[in-house]
C-alpha positions in Angstrom: -21.7 -4.4 -21.8 -21.5 -5.9 -18.3 -18.9 -5.2 -15.7 -15.4 -6.3 -16.7 -14.0 -6.4 -13.2 -12.2 -3.7 -11.1 -10.9 -0.8 -13.0 -7.2 -0.4 -13.2 -4.9 1.5 -10.7 -2.7 3.8 -12.5 0.6 4.7 -10.6 2.8 7.8 -11.3 6.4 7.3 -9.7 8.8 10.1 -8.9 12.4 10.0 -7.6 15.1 12.5 -6.9 18.5 13.5 -8.4 21.5 13.6 -6.3 22.0 16.5 -3.8 24.4 17.7 -1.2 25.8 15.0 1.0 24.4 12.2 -1.1 26.6 11.5 -4.3 24.4 8.8 -5.6 20.6 9.0 -4.9 19.2 5.4 -5.2 15.8 6.7 -6.2 17.1 8.3 -9.3 18.4 4.9 -10.5 15.4 3.0 -9.2 12.9 5.2 -11.0 15.0 5.4 -14.2 15.1 1.6 -14.4 11.6 0.8 -13.2 9.8 0.6 -16.5 12.0 -2.2 -17.8 12.3 -4.0 -14.6 8.7 -4.4 -14.1 8.1 -5.2 -17.8 10.7 -8.0 -17.5 9.2 -9.3 -14.1 5.6 -8.8 -15.3 3.3 -5.9 -14.4 1.0 -6.7 -11.4 -2.6 -7.5 -12.5 -4.7 -4.5 -12.6 -1.9 -1.9 -12.4 -0.7 0.5 -15.0 2.6 2.4 -14.6 1.6 5.6 -15.9 5.0 7.6 -15.7 8.4 7.6 -14.1 9.8 11.1 -13.4 13.1 12.3 -11.8 12.7 15.5 -9.9 15.3 18.1 -8.9 16.4 17.8 -5.3 15.3 21.3 -4.8 12.0 22.6 -3.2 10.8 25.2 -5.5 12.9 23.7 -8.3 11.0 20.4 -8.2 7.5 22.1 -8.3 7.4 22.7 -12.1 7.9 19.1 -13.3 5.9 17.9 -10.2 2.8 19.9 -11.1 3.1 19.1 -14.8 3.0 15.3 -13.6 0.1 16.1 -11.0 -2.1 17.9 -13.6 -1.5 15.2 -16.4 -2.5 12.4 -13.8 -6.0 13.9 -13.5 -6.5 15.1 -17.1 -7.0 11.6 -18.3 -9.2 10.7 -15.2 -11.4 13.7 -15.9 -11.8 12.9 -19.5 -12.4 9.3 -19.0 -15.3 7.2 -18.2 -16.6 6.6 -14.7 -14.6 3.3 -14.8 -11.5 5.1 -15.4 -9.8 3.6 -12.2 -7.8 5.0 -9.2 -4.7 7.0 -9.5 -1.7 6.8 -7.0 1.1 9.2 -6.8 4.1 7.3 -5.6 7.0 9.5 -4.5 10.5 8.1 -3.6 13.3 9.6 -1.8 16.4 8.8 0.2 17.1 8.7 3.8 20.9 8.4 4.1 21.0 7.8 7.7 18.5 4.7 7.6 18.9 0.9 7.0 15.4 0.3 6.3 12.4 1.3 4.0 9.9 3.8 5.5 6.2 4.4 4.4 5.4 8.1 5.2 2.0 8.6 6.7 2.0 12.3 6.4 3.6 15.5 5.5 3.9 18.7 7.5 3.3 22.3 6.3 6.9 23.3 7.3 10.1 23.9 5.2 13.2 23.9 7.5 16.0 22.8 5.3 19.1 21.5 7.3 21.3 22.4 4.1 20.8 24.5 1.0 18.9 22.6 -1.7 20.4 22.1 -5.1 19.2 25.6 -6.0 20.6 27.2 -2.9 17.4 27.7 -1.0 17.5 27.1 2.8 14.1 28.1 4.4 13.8 27.9 8.1 10.3 27.4 9.8 8.5 28.6 6.7 5.0 27.3 5.9 5.0 25.4 2.6 1.5 26.7 1.9 0.8 29.8 3.7 -2.9 29.5 2.8 -3.0 26.3 4.9 -2.1 28.1 8.1 0.7 27.3 10.5 3.7 25.1 10.1 2.0 22.6 12.5 -0.7 21.9 9.9 -0.2 18.3 8.5 -1.8 16.3 5.8 -2.2 12.5 5.8 -2.3 9.9 3.0 -5.6 8.0 2.5 -3.7 4.8 1.7 -3.5 2.2 4.6 0.1 2.6 5.4 0.1 0.2 8.2 -1.7 -2.6 6.1 0.8 -1.9 3.3 3.8 -2.2 5.6 2.5 -5.4 7.2 2.0 -7.0 3.7 5.9 -6.0 2.7 7.1 -7.2 6.2 5.5 -10.6 5.5 7.3 -10.7 2.3 10.5 -10.4 4.2 11.3 -6.7 3.8 12.6 -4.4 6.4 9.9 -1.7 6.3 8.2 0.4 8.9 5.4 3.0 8.8 6.6 6.5 9.7 4.9 9.7 10.8 8.0 11.8 10.2 9.1 12.6 6.6 11.6 15.3 7.8 11.3 19.0 6.8 13.6 18.9 3.6 12.6 18.5 0.0 10.9 15.0 0.7 8.4 16.4 2.8 8.0 19.5 0.7 7.1 17.5 -2.4 5.0 15.3 -0.3 3.0 18.0 1.2 2.2 19.6 -2.2 1.2 16.1 -3.6 -1.0 15.2 -0.8 -2.7 18.6 -1.1 -3.3 18.1 -4.8 -4.5 14.5 -4.4 -7.0 15.5 -1.6 -8.5 18.2 -4.0 -8.7 15.8 -6.9 -9.9 12.6 -5.3 -6.7 10.5 -5.9 -4.0 9.1 -3.6 -0.3 10.1 -2.8 2.3 8.0 -0.9 5.9 8.8 -0.1 8.4 6.1 0.6 11.9 6.7 2.0 14.7 4.3 0.9 18.2 3.8 2.4 21.3 3.9 0.4 22.4 1.1 -1.9 25.4 0.6 0.8 22.7 -0.4 3.3 20.4 -2.4 1.1 21.7 -3.3 -2.3 20.1 -2.3 -5.7 18.6 -5.5 -6.5 16.8 -5.8 -3.3 15.5 -2.3 -3.5 14.3 -3.0 -7.1 12.4 -6.2 -5.8 11.0 -4.0 -3.0 9.5 -1.6 -5.4 8.1 -4.5 -7.5 6.5 -6.0 -4.3 5.2 -2.5 -3.4 3.4 -2.0 -6.8 1.9 -5.7 -6.2 0.5 -4.8 -2.8 -0.9 -1.5 -4.1 -2.5 -3.4 -7.1 -4.2 -5.8 -4.5 -5.8 -3.0 -2.4 -9.5 -2.7 -2.5 -9.4 1.0 -3.4 -12.8 2.7 -3.6 
């Protein structure tokens, strides 16, 4: 059999439940409704929505389900053919003080929670992975954040690249995901969303669909 074109991109999406100070986490609703939304709209060519998972808004509380997802994302890849395709771990979290979307370029090896997470944990200046060294250590995504942001801006979305994912649960999950992605030769990206009060739900759902289209169009090697 000859070449049948580029192999598919499989995307695994996570969001978070509500947490202290955020009564409704938009990413919980977005991720819960994403499968049906993109099916109605039509899945971007060359993209497979592998899974949609809602994580606890807690550092260590999110790790069990997160690693289940991470491990399952590579099992199929390792058992499959060389043409299995690319895997992207796509994480969504809320920044309640923002009025725009932000694509996070990196995560830092520091857990400093401004308030206790949903399991009551409030670490201060603690390395997320002590084996990685100091809290100044960072890990970067291998996806072209500026290029993706520019494509989405041209579609009319208020979105910016960011180098600061905070030091709370979002950064905590992203750091673990980037570390896993680097080890297994896959990719990870974290996106911060505003509240629905800032950008309404329909526009946020359209944004995610557009983001999936942009990811599907990337020439990932």
